[in-house]
C-alpha positions as CSV (number, residue, x, y, z in Angstrom):
1,X,0.1,0.2,-0.1
2,X,2.7,2.4,0.4
3,X,2.1,3.3,-3.6
4,X,-1.2,5.1,-2.3
5,X,0.8,7.7,-0.7
6,X,2.1,10.1,-2.6
7,X,4.3,13.4,-2.6
8,X,3.1,15.7,-5.0
9,X,5.5,19.0,-5.8
10,X,3.0,21.3,-6.3
11,X,-0.8,21.9,-5.8
12,X,-2.9,21.6,-8.8
13,X,-3.3,25.6,-9.2
14,X,-7.0,25.7,-10.7
15,X,-8.1,23.5,-7.3
16,X,-9.9,21.2,-9.7
17,X,-9.1,17.2,-9.2
18,X,-7.8,15.8,-12.3
19,X,-8.6,12.1,-13.0
20,X,-5.4,11.0,-11.0
21,X,-6.4,12.1,-8.0
22,X,-9.8,10.8,-8.1
23,X,-8.1,7.6,-8.8
24,X,-6.0,8.0,-5.5
25,X,-8.8,9.2,-3.5
26,X,-11.0,5.7,-4.5
27,X,-8.1,4.0,-3.9
28,X,-7.2,5.0,-0.7
29,X,-10.9,5.1,0.5
30,X,-10.9,1.3,-0.6
31,X,-7.8,0.7,1.9
32,X,-9.4,2.6,4.6
33,X,-12.6,0.2,4.4
34,X,-10.1,-2.8,4.1
35,X,-8.6,-1.6,7.5
36,X,-5.4,-0.7,5.7
37,X,-3.3,2.1,7.9
38,X,-0.5,3.7,8.6
39,X,0.9,5.2,11.8
40,X,2.2,8.7,11.8
41,X,5.8,7.5,12.0
42,X,5.5,5.5,8.6
43,X,3.6,8.3,6.8
44,X,6.3,10.5,7.4
45,X,8.9,8.3,6.2
46,X,7.0,7.5,3.0
47,X,6.6,11.3,2.3
48,X,10.1,12.4,3.3
49,X,9.0,14.1,6.2
50,X,11.3,14.5,9.7
């Protein structure tokens, strides 16, 4: 599931969701329904945050 968390370089300036955004949201919702979750520490590591 690590592929579902993605770090975007910049936000969509027109504030509309594109097809990839909608696909990512749908996949994430399904993961939540299946009970697949990350700890805050794991999410930070995946996103490259400190």
